[in-house]
C-alpha positions in Angstrom: 9.4 -114.9 -31.1 9.6 -117.5 -33.9 9.8 -120.3 -31.3 6.9 -118.8 -29.4 4.7 -118.7 -32.6 5.8 -122.3 -33.4 4.7 -123.5 -30.0 1.3 -121.9 -30.3 0.8 -123.6 -33.7 1.9 -126.9 -32.2 -0.6 -126.7 -29.3 -3.5 -125.6 -31.5 -2.8 -128.3 -33.9 -2.6 -130.9 -31.1 -5.9 -129.7 -29.7 -7.5 -129.9 -33.0 -6.3 -133.5 -33.5 -7.5 -134.4 -30.0 -10.9 -132.8 -30.5 -11.6 -135.1 -33.4 -11.6 -138.0 -30.9 -14.4 -136.5 -28.9 -14.4 -136.1 -25.1 -11.8 -138.9 -24.7 -9.4 -136.9 -27.0 -10.0 -133.7 -25.1 -9.5 -135.5 -21.8 -6.1 -136.8 -23.0 -5.2 -133.3 -24.2 -6.0 -131.4 -21.0 -4.0 -134.0 -19.0 -0.9 -133.7 -21.3 -1.3 -129.8 -21.5 -1.7 -129.4 -17.8 1.3 -131.5 -16.8 3.4 -129.8 -19.6 2.3 -126.3 -18.4 3.3 -127.2 -14.8 6.8 -128.3 -15.9 7.3 -125.3 -18.1 5.9 -122.9 -15.5 9.2 -123.1 -13.6 11.0 -121.5 -16.5 10.8 -117.8 -17.5 11.2 -116.9 -21.1 12.1 -113.5 -22.6 9.6 -112.2 -25.1 10.1 -108.6 -26.6 12.4 -107.8 -23.7 9.9 -108.9 -20.9 9.7 -111.9 -18.7 7.0 -114.4 -19.5 6.0 -117.6 -17.7 7.1 -120.6 -19.7 3.8 -122.5 -19.3 1.4 -119.7 -20.5 0.7 -121.3 -23.9 -0.3 -124.8 -22.8 -2.3 -123.2 -20.0 -4.1 -121.0 -22.4 -5.1 -124.1 -24.5 -6.6 -125.6 -21.4 -9.2 -122.9 -21.3 -9.9 -123.2 -25.0 -10.4 -126.9 -24.5 -12.9 -126.3 -21.8 -14.8 -123.9 -24.1 -14.9 -126.5 -26.8 -16.2 -129.1 -24.4 -18.8 -126.7 -23.2 -19.9 -126.1 -26.8 -19.9 -129.7 -27.9 -20.7 -131.8 -24.8 -22.2 -129.3 -22.2 -21.4 -128.0 -18.9 -21.1 -131.3 -17.0 -18.4 -132.7 -19.4 -16.4 -129.4 -19.4 -16.4 -129.5 -15.6 -15.1 -133.1 -15.9 -12.2 -131.9 -18.0 -11.3 -129.4 -15.3 -11.5 -132.0 -12.5 -9.4 -134.6 -14.4 -6.7 -132.1 -15.3 -6.7 -130.8 -11.8 -6.1 -134.4 -10.5 -3.2 -134.8 -13.0 -1.6 -131.6 -11.9 -1.9 -132.7 -8.3 -0.6 -136.2 -8.8 2.4 -135.2 -10.9 4.4 -133.7 -8.0 3.5 -136.6 -5.7 4.9 -139.0 -8.2 8.0 -136.9 -8.7 8.4 -136.7 -4.9 8.4 -140.5 -4.6 11.7 -140.6 -6.6 13.3 -138.2 -4.2 12.6 -140.1 -0.9 16.1 -141.8 -1.0 18.8 -139.5 -1.8 21.2 -142.1 -3.0 18.9 -143.4 -5.8 17.5 -140.2 -7.0 17.4 -140.1 -10.8 19.3 -137.3 -12.6 16.2 -135.5 -13.7 14.8 -135.2 -10.1 16.7 -132.0 -9.4 15.0 -130.4 -12.4 11.5 -131.6 -11.8 11.7 -131.8 -8.0 11.2 -128.0 -7.8 7.8 -128.2 -9.4 6.0 -129.2 -6.2 5.1 -125.6 -5.2 4.3 -124.8 -8.8 2.0 -127.7 -9.0 0.1 -126.7 -5.9 -0.3 -123.2 -7.3 -1.2 -124.6 -10.6 -4.0 -126.9 -9.3 -5.5 -124.2 -7.0 -5.4 -121.6 -9.7 -6.6 -123.8 -12.6 -9.5 -125.4 -10.7 -10.8 -121.8 -9.7 -10.2 -120.4 -13.1 -11.6 -123.4 -14.9 -14.8 -123.1 -13.1 -15.0 -119.3 -13.7 -14.4 -119.9 -17.3 -17.3 -122.5 -17.5 -19.6 -120.3 -15.5 -19.0 -117.1 -17.6 -19.2 -119.1 -20.9 -22.6 -120.6 -20.1 -23.9 -117.4 -18.6 -23.1 -115.4 -21.7 -24.5 -118.3 -23.8 -28.0 -117.7 -22.2 -28.1 -114.1 -23.5 -26.0 -114.3 -26.7 -25.7 -116.7 -29.5 -22.3 -115.5 -30.5 -19.6 -118.0 -29.8 -16.8 -115.6 -30.2 -18.3 -113.3 -27.6 -18.6 -116.0 -24.9 -15.3 -117.5 -25.8 -13.4 -114.3 -25.6 -15.0 -112.9 -22.4 -14.8 -116.2 -20.6 -11.2 -117.0 -21.6 -9.9 -113.4 -21.2 -11.4 -113.2 -17.7 -10.1 -116.6 -16.5 -6.8 -116.0 -18.1 -6.3 -112.6 -16.2 -7.3 -114.2 -12.9 -5.0 -117.2 -13.7 -1.9 -115.0 -14.4 -2.3 -112.9 -11.3 -3.1 -115.8 -9.0 -0.7 -118.4 -10.3 2.4 -116.1 -10.4 1.6 -114.8 -6.8 1.2 -118.3 -5.4 4.1 -119.9 -7.2 6.7 -117.2 -7.2 5.4 -114.2 -5.1 3.9 -111.0 -6.4 5.6 -109.5 -9.4 3.7 -106.7 -11.1 5.8 -106.8 -14.3 5.4 -110.5 -14.7 1.6 -110.5 -13.9 0.9 -107.6 -16.3 2.9 -108.9 -19.2 1.5 -112.4 -18.7 -2.0 -111.1 -18.6 -1.4 -109.1 -21.9 0.0 -112.2 -23.6 -2.8 -114.3 -22.2 -5.3 -111.9 -23.6 -3.7 -112.0 -27.0 -3.7 -115.8 -26.9 -7.5 -115.7 -26.0 -8.2 -113.6 -29.1 -6.1 -115.8 -31.3 -8.0 -118.9 -30.3 -11.3 -117.5 -31.6 -10.9 -119.0 -35.1 -10.0 -122.4 -33.5 -13.2 -122.7 -31.7 -15.1 -122.2 -34.9 -12.9 -124.6 -36.8 -13.4 -127.3 -34.2 -17.0 -126.7 -33.2 -18.7 -125.2 -36.3 -21.3 -122.5 -36.4 -22.6 -120.6 -33.4 -24.6 -122.9 -31.0 -24.7 -123.8 -27.3 -26.0 -126.9 -25.9 
């Protein structure tokens, strides 16, 4: 639990630092977070006695980064973040696969990262869909409500739930326990990131 909390703090702090550099900082963040989430997604961790996907925290911060971009730069730039991170997730297994072409010269780390190809495909499909859903919901709610916490939570919780169910099914096959617990943790993370969006973007507004 302590390690889990430390990782949450680490990613929120990293996102805060990246956001201070504007769109370029957010872009660098989503690329790093998306690749990290893909690598960690191949690991299951035990939290409170239940299995949890290892990449759930960096994946959660991707949706927060998208909401921040929506708030500060607008819909077009937030879509760009989703597109760029999707390309990063897709290119990562291709680069890894190139190291495995010749068996005799494969680096030692290939056996560890080589298994991320299926996970990467599941990640890019799921994240592109959920990223666009997040942006659509965020801006749709923004037209009828000025409250940032409302659009942030509804958009993030909805996209996180879809992400948990879809990603786990595509990457590992349907597992109801894993899907439900990941969805619960993702919902908690979505609620926890509410103070972050106010810290980074300030008072309620929507471009």
